[in-house]
Each structure stands twice: as C-alpha cells, then as structure tokens.
KOLKOL-869308 format. One record per residue: x, y, z of N, C-alpha, C in turn; residue in three letters. Coordinates in pm, whole numbers, plus 50000, padded with zeros to 5 digits. Layout:
N
> n_xx n_yy n_zz ca_xx ca_yy ca_zz c_xx c_yy c_zz r
> X Y Z X Y Z X Y Z ALA
...
END
This chain:
204
> n_xx n_yy n_zz ca_xx ca_yy ca_zz c_xx c_yy c_zz r
> 77598 24330 20545 77609 24373 20407 77783 24444 20389 THR
> 77754 24467 20262 77848 24500 20163 77848 24688 20048 THR
> 77958 24697 20022 77918 24748 19904 78047 24717 19796 THR
> 78081 24624 19871 78207 24561 19699 78154 24406 19680 HIS
> 78118 24420 19529 78106 24356 19497 78194 24212 19541 PRO
> 78284 24150 19519 78358 24060 19484 78339 24006 19633 GLU
> 78265 24070 19806 78273 23993 19849 78159 23978 19849 PHE
> 77981 24042 19807 77907 23955 19766 77889 23771 19675 ALA
> 78036 23795 19566 78028 23650 19542 78083 23607 19594 ALA
> 78178 23645 19723 78226 23527 19810 78108 23412 19867 LEU
> 77985 23579 19944 77915 23501 20027 77840 23430 19897 PHE
> 77793 23431 19801 77734 23357 19726 77781 23183 19736 HIS
> 77948 23269 19702 77986 23111 19666 78034 23004 19832 GLN
> 78041 23109 19923 78047 23019 20037 77943 22939 20071 LEU
> 77810 23019 20037 77655 22916 20124 77594 22900 20032 PHE
> 77574 22936 19906 77515 22843 19779 77454 22723 19808 THR
> 77506 22634 19795 77509 22539 19834 77463 22443 19919 LYS
> 77443 22544 20062 77381 22492 20179 77226 22567 20218 TYR
> 77213 22656 20138 77088 22744 20136 77058 22841 20042 GLY
> 76919 22895 20017 76938 22997 19959 76943 23127 19952 HIS
> 77048 23216 19913 77118 23301 19943 77027 23416 19894 VAL
> 76996 23539 20024 76925 23626 19973 76959 23760 19972 TYR
> 76929 23871 19870 77052 23970 19834 76939 24090 19782 GLU
> 76934 24164 19865 76892 24278 19887 76912 24384 19897 TYR
> 76901 24504 19849 76977 24672 19907 76880 24736 19991 PRO
> 76988 24840 20051 76924 24862 20178 76991 24997 20208 MET
> 76906 25139 20217 76972 25228 20211 76953 25299 20332 HIS
> 77040 25338 20353 77085 25402 20535 77071 25564 20516 GLU
> 76969 25612 20584 77034 25796 20550 77129 25834 20611 GLU
> 77196 25948 20493 77292 25970 20532 77465 25878 20501 GLY
> 77427 25719 20481 77570 25672 20451 77508 25617 20277 LYS
> 77374 25602 20248 77347 25605 20081 77353 25402 20102 GLY
> 77345 25340 20018 77301 25231 19960 77410 25133 19950 TYR
> 77338 24993 20042 77513 24870 20025 77383 24808 20028 LYS
> 77449 24666 19994 77401 24519 19987 77397 24470 20090 TRP
> 77267 24393 20128 77209 24312 20244 77251 24178 20200 LYS
> 77315 24068 20232 77331 23899 20227 77292 23857 20330 LEU
> 77187 23755 20338 77185 23625 20414 77147 23520 20361 ALA
> 77153 23409 20498 77128 23246 20467 77073 23205 20550 VAL
> 76969 23124 20554 76947 23016 20673 77025 22911 20640 ARG
> 77038 22885 20790 77147 22758 20790 77140 22671 20878 LEU
> 77142 22494 20874 77080 22458 20997 77210 22403 21092 ASP
> 77201 22303 21192 77223 22318 21309 77345 22316 21307 ASN
> 77382 22222 21220 77521 22232 21164 77599 22320 21136 SER
> 77572 22397 21158 77665 22540 21128 77669 22617 21252 PHE
> 77649 22540 21366 77671 22661 21515 77788 22663 21494 GLN
> 77881 22566 21473 78001 22618 21550 78086 22813 21463 PHE
> 78003 22797 21361 77993 22971 21319 77963 23088 21443 LEU
> 77889 23050 21549 77843 23121 21656 77934 23133 21756 LEU
> 78072 23064 21727 78182 23058 21870 78235 23248 21841 ALA
> 78245 23279 21956 78327 23417 21969 78471 23476 21906 SER
> 78492 23534 21874 78624 23532 21736 78690 23460 21860 PRO
> 78738 23531 21956 78826 23491 22066 78835 23323 22078 SER
> 78719 23272 22106 78706 23132 22066 78767 23078 21972 ASP
> 78693 23068 21901 78771 23030 21741 78938 23080 21731 ALA
> 78959 23206 21803 79081 23167 21802 79209 23104 21899 ALA
> 79132 23046 21960 79172 22910 22070 79151 22784 21978 GLU
> 79006 22785 21940 79053 22629 21860 79129 22650 21762 GLN
> 79139 22714 21632 79240 22689 21524 79368 22739 21623 PHE
> 79417 22743 21640 79571 22828 21664 79660 22651 21708 SER
> 79571 22524 21725 79622 22374 21721 79726 22328 21651 ALA
> 79699 22419 21496 79824 22316 21396 79807 22447 21319 ALA
> 79926 22461 21209 79942 22563 21114 79877 22605 20993 ARG
> 79790 22447 20950 79681 22480 20837 79569 22535 20869 LEU
> 79543 22507 21021 79410 22574 21078 79422 22704 21107 LEU
> 79497 22718 21109 79527 22879 21216 79568 22957 21052 TYR
> 79637 22862 20972 79623 22988 20807 79511 22958 20769 ALA
> 79393 22904 20792 79258 22910 20694 79193 23035 20755 SER
> 79190 23008 20899 79134 23097 20995 79142 23218 20986 TRP
> 79287 23295 20978 79374 23414 20970 79331 23480 20794 LEU
> 79279 23335 20691 79273 23413 20579 79151 23423 20585 ALA
> 79051 23339 20673 78890 23468 20638 78912 23594 20700 GLY
> 78986 23585 20797 78959 23745 20902 79061 23818 20782 LEU
> 79139 23889 20731 79191 23911 20606 79070 23913 20531 VAL
> 79028 23826 20486 78929 23833 20318 78786 23919 20430 ASP
> 78801 23921 20538 78656 23974 20547 78672 24142 20636 SER
> 78779 24138 20748 78801 24244 20880 78962 24256 20794 ASP
> 79026 24281 20672 79175 24301 20671 79189 24337 20583 GLY
> 79359 24351 20535 79364 24432 20376 79524 24374 20402 ASN
> 79561 24391 20222 79703 24332 20225 79748 24485 20142 ILE
> 79834 24593 20275 79877 24665 20198 80000 24648 20110 HIS
> 80013 24747 19975 80173 24737 19918 80168 24907 19865 ILE
> 80284 24954 19963 80317 25086 19946 80466 25161 19933 ASN
> 80501 25240 19879 80616 25319 19898 80690 25286 20029 ASP
> 80798 25243 20014 80907 25262 20142 81081 25311 20132 TYR
> 81090 25493 20119 81203 25501 20044 81240 25415 19947 SER
> 81131 25423 19873 81163 25351 19722 81168 25253 19698 GLY
> 81100 25145 19773 81116 25019 19767 80945 25011 19796 ARG
> 80904 24879 19768 80827 24804 19805 80806 24777 19956 VAL
> 80687 24801 20002 80668 24751 20146 80518 24697 20106 ARG
> 80567 24574 20167 80449 24478 20193 80379 24462 20353 VAL
> 80242 24472 20342 80220 24468 20507 80034 24355 20515 ARG
> 80050 24288 20617 79908 24219 20611 79882 24318 20760 VAL
> 79742 24319 20695 79651 24376 20851 79516 24301 20861 VAL
> 79514 24327 21034 79380 24286 21019 79301 24396 21155 VAL
> 79186 24436 21135 79150 24552 21222 78993 24467 21280 ALA
> 78988 24532 21389 78879 24461 21450 78838 24575 21605 ASN
> 78721 24520 21645 78750 24657 21812 78717 24531 21891 SER
> 78802 24417 21879 78764 24294 21986 78943 24286 21995 ASP
> 78985 24359 22077 79161 24361 22093 79178 24253 22182 THR
> 79087 24173 22216 79147 24044 22245 79173 23958 22196 THR
> 79082 23914 22113 79126 23884 21980 79228 23910 21863 LEU
> 79275 24053 21828 79355 24099 21813 79498 24082 21839 LEU
> 79535 24067 22007 79613 23982 22100 79651 23882 22101 ARG
> 79569 23775 22047 79537 23636 21999 79625 23621 21859 ARG
> 79577 23714 21752 79614 23659 21649 79828 23665 21662 ILE
> 79804 23796 21744 79954 23809 21770 80018 23732 21861 ILE
> 79959 23641 21937 80050 23505 22049 80065 23397 21932 SER
> 79955 23386 21863 79929 23264 21823 80026 23229 21651 HIS
> 80069 23391 21612 80136 23418 21542 80228 23372 21485 GLY
> 80274 23442 21670 80453 23376 21713 80529 23230 21742 LEU
> 80383 23161 21713 80407 23014 21752 80437 22943 21589 LYS
> 80406 23039 21467 80465 22955 21325 80553 23098 21249 PHE
> 80609 23176 21389 80716 23243 21291 80675 23363 21284 GLY
> 80563 23424 21242 80504 23557 21285 80483 23641 21344 TYR
> 80558 23755 21337 80582 23859 21421 80448 24012 21378 HIS
> 80320 23998 21426 80258 24095 21447 80286 24190 21547 PHE
> 80278 24349 21487 80272 24484 21599 80111 24472 21611 ASP
> 80147 24564 21698 79968 24638 21785 79929 24581 21941 GLY
> 79835 24589 21911 79702 24618 21835 79743 24829 21851 PRO
> 79713 24838 21740 79675 25014 21730 79577 25007 21699 TYR
> 79604 25193 21813 79391 25227 21710 79376 25303 21601 LEU
> 79264 25226 21569 79323 25302 21469 79171 25445 21412 LEU
> 79006 25390 21439 78926 25514 21466 78874 25513 21640 LYS
> 78911 25608 21672 78801 25582 21823 78694 25558 21822 PRO
> 78584 25529 21912 78454 25527 21947 78410 25652 21923 LYS
> 78330 25666 21823 78225 25788 21825 78275 25820 21671 GLY
> 78396 25779 21558 78475 25842 21495 78328 25840 21387 THR
> 78350 25971 21286 78240 25929 21178 78316 25905 21044 VAL
> 78337 25794 20953 78451 25815 20823 78292 25943 20723 THR
> 78352 25901 20609 78296 26001 20488 78218 25957 20446 PRO
> 78217 25766 20414 78090 25728 20435 77938 25728 20572 TYR
> 77996 25759 20665 77891 25845 20713 77843 25676 20817 GLY
> 77971 25619 20846 77980 25487 20931 78052 25578 21070 ILE
> 77981 25521 21158 78013 25561 21303 78018 25451 21407 ARG
> 78148 25492 21458 78198 25368 21497 78131 25362 21638 TYR
> 78019 25235 21706 78032 25220 21837 78116 25199 21893 ALA
> 78266 25176 21887 78329 25099 21962 78520 25152 21934 LYS
> 78595 25136 21983 78753 25151 21913 78785 25087 21790 ASP
> 78805 25121 21682 78855 25019 21579 79039 24991 21619 LEU
> 79047 24860 21671 79171 24884 21646 79216 24740 21540 CYS
> 79402 24757 21507 79438 24666 21407 79539 24576 21501 CYS
> 79623 24526 21385 79732 24432 21461 79770 24418 21252 VAL
> 79960 24436 21230 79994 24480 21127 80180 24388 21168 SER
> 80118 24289 21054 80267 24215 21009 80303 24301 20899 LEU
> 80450 24375 20930 80505 24503 20922 80652 24457 20843 GLN
> 80703 24397 20800 80833 24276 20740 80791 24303 20640 ARG
> 80833 24294 20510 80774 24234 20361 80812 24085 20359 THR
> 80880 24068 20408 80971 23957 20339 80869 23846 20436 GLN
> 80815 23862 20535 80713 23779 20659 80634 23803 20603 GLU
> 80572 23935 20581 80409 23958 20488 80398 23868 20385 ALA
> 80508 23841 20284 80496 23760 20195 80491 23608 20205 ARG
> 80569 23556 20285 80558 23445 20381 80490 23410 20403 ARG
> 80386 23486 20512 80264 23431 20548 80174 23425 20394 LEU
> 80164 23574 20304 80017 23545 20214 80075 23384 20094 LEU
> 80162 23389 20132 80215 23222 20040 80136 23063 20128 THR
> 80121 23116 20237 80006 23009 20327 79838 23060 20366 GLU
> 79837 23147 20319 79710 23220 20329 79632 23143 20217 LEU
> 79523 23130 20255 79429 23058 20109 79311 23168 20112 PRO
> 79326 23267 20096 79267 23370 20042 79127 23325 19918 ILE
> 79062 23433 19955 78902 23351 19862 78887 23505 19829 ARG
> 78856 23612 19890 78815 23751 19820 78871 23813 19730 HIS
> 78832 23811 19621 78861 23815 19476 78956 23919 19488 LYS
> 78924 24042 19596 79030 24127 19535 79129 24175 19611 GLU
> 79094 24047 19711 79240 24023 19804 79327 23919 19729 LYS
> 79305 23861 19659 79346 23755 19625 79479 23808 19521 GLU
> 79396 23949 19428 79448 24023 19304 79584 24083 19400 GLU
> 79554 24148 19510 79654 24223 19647 79789 24144 19648 LYS
> 79645 24000 19711 79781 23864 19727 79886 23875 19626 LYS
> 79837 23826 19531 79889 23804 19350 80030 23914 19287 ALA
> 79957 23989 19305 80075 24164 19335 80177 24165 19370 LEU
> 80109 24152 19522 80239 24153 19642 80374 24069 19582 ALA
> 80336 23961 19573 80403 23843 19532 80488 23838 19470 LEU
> 80444 23899 19346 80486 23928 19218 80635 24041 19207 SER
> 80630 24107 19313 80691 24222 19285 80842 24217 19343 VAL
> 80883 24127 19372 80986 24077 19419 81079 24247 19503 GLY
> 81172 24267 19474 81237 24360 19512 81258 24513 19377 ILE
> 81166 24467 19315 81141 24600 19229 81155 24735 19259 LYS
> 81204 24848 19197 81138 24994 19253 81054 24980 19309 PRO
> 80997 25070 19383 80814 25124 19365 80769 25233 19272 TRP
> 80861 25280 19216 80846 25344 19104 80736 25263 18931 LYS
> 80820 25124 18972 80787 25058 18896 80645 24998 18910 GLU
> 80630 24923 19040 80495 24860 19064 80391 24981 19085 ILE
> 80404 25149 19163 80315 25207 19151 80220 25224 19046 ASN
> 80226 25197 18926 80135 25235 18803 80054 25125 18835 PRO
> 80113 24992 18913 79984 24876 18911 79954 24849 18993 LYS
> 79974 24930 19152 79936 24928 19301 79734 25014 19262 VAL
> 79758 25144 19189 79726 25223 19141 79589 25174 19064 SER
> 79642 25102 18965 79528 25065 18843 79493 24950 18975 GLU
> 79508 24837 19028 79395 24784 19090 79330 24893 19196 LEU
> 79406 24998 19256 79274 25049 19328 79157 25055 19310 LYS
> 79199 25166 19133 79107 25209 19087 79015 25124 19052 GLN
> 79047 25003 19013 78948 24894 18997 78854 24832 19073 LYS
> 78925 24837 19177 78815 24824 19331 78747 24963 19298 ILE
> 78730 25041 19360 78697 25152 19382 78651 25164 19259 LYS
> 78572 25178 19190 78481 25111 19004 78423 25070 19042 GLU
> 78440 24930 19072 78337 24780 19099 78292 24824 19262 GLY
> 78297 24937 19336 78221 24942 19423 78124 25079 19366 VAL
> 78177 25142 19304 78055 25268 19262 77975 25203 19186 LEU
> 78005 25083 19072 77873 25002 19010 77813 24950 19067 ARG
> 77861 24898 19231 77773 24797 19280 77664 24880 19359 PHE
> 77724 24985 19396 77651 25042 19490 77506 25150 19443 THR
> 77574 25180 19267 77479 25233 19211 77347 25154 19151 LYS
> 77406 24971 19115 77296 24906 19079 77206 24910 19218 GLN
END
C-alpha cells in the first residue's frame, strides 16, 4: 500500500511483465485513503519470501549484489536527506525498519565495502501514532550513513529506481560544496513537488 504515485509506478514497472497488477483504493478509518497494489507471481519468485535478515546474508557476498539489495531497501524503507549543517549542505542515507537484526547487518556488511553506518537509532517507539493515523506495532529504528562524502559515494553505487529518490539522489550528487542557502530552494521545491504528488494521488 502507498500514497506515493512514484512508488505505485515503480511497482508497475517491476511486475507488469510477470503478471497483471491490481491497483485499487483502500480507506481506513482515521487514516484516509491509500492505494493497494498486488500481483500474483509463480514459484520462481519464492526468493522474495526470504526474511530480510537472510537476504542480507545472501546479498552481502559481492559489492554489486549488496548495492542492488541496499538500493531496494532505500527505495522502499529509506530516504536521502539533504539539509543544513552549519551553513553547508549535508547529505545522509537512512534506512528505517523494525527488524534491528537487519539494521545491524546493514552496518556490518557496509563496513566490508567501506561504508560506516551509525545506529540503530530509535525513531518511533511502539504505540506511536503519526499525524497520518499510522500506529506502530513495533519500535521503528534506523541506521544512517552520516558522512556527506561517504553518503555521496554510496549514492553513486546505488541503482535507485524510485523516481522521488532518484531526484533526491541527483540533487545530492550535484550540490558539491555549495553553501546551504544556494541549495535550500531546490530542496524545498523537490519536497513540495513530492507532497503535492501525494495529495493528488490520495485525492484521486
């Protein structure tokens, strides 16, 4: 389920050639509308049923596999943050999940490829209700790659496919060492564009 049109577009892009993609609206009391997407796949897709922690072990054997797997996590459960840090641009890559074993494996496997993730940090304690009405059944934690140059280097390796995050990635890689005041309007414009897309999608 999603309220982001670009996430729905990515789902179609990934699965349409393998089966019919069902897309229909859902409404939850107190939460509003969102879209549900589903596809029926044959047994050749059973590898998707591996637990996230098992997948972390499976895809940590080679740099390209790790980068592709991590890109999938960033597309689905992560974010690329571009913000102000003492007047300069700071870039971070963050992955959030309730599975702390998975998050610790991101840290340990990242170290093998020269990336120093920090965490896990608690984002939302169990029972937290967001302004959108989402209640967390488990603690939501995250790991973060907080060094700007390292985050940019990682982004050059990640084959991001979620269009919103592709745009964030492109912006993060384009800013160089420019002062924050020059980049802030572009960051604000992109955030507003994403917000308006979500509003249109849920209204639809």
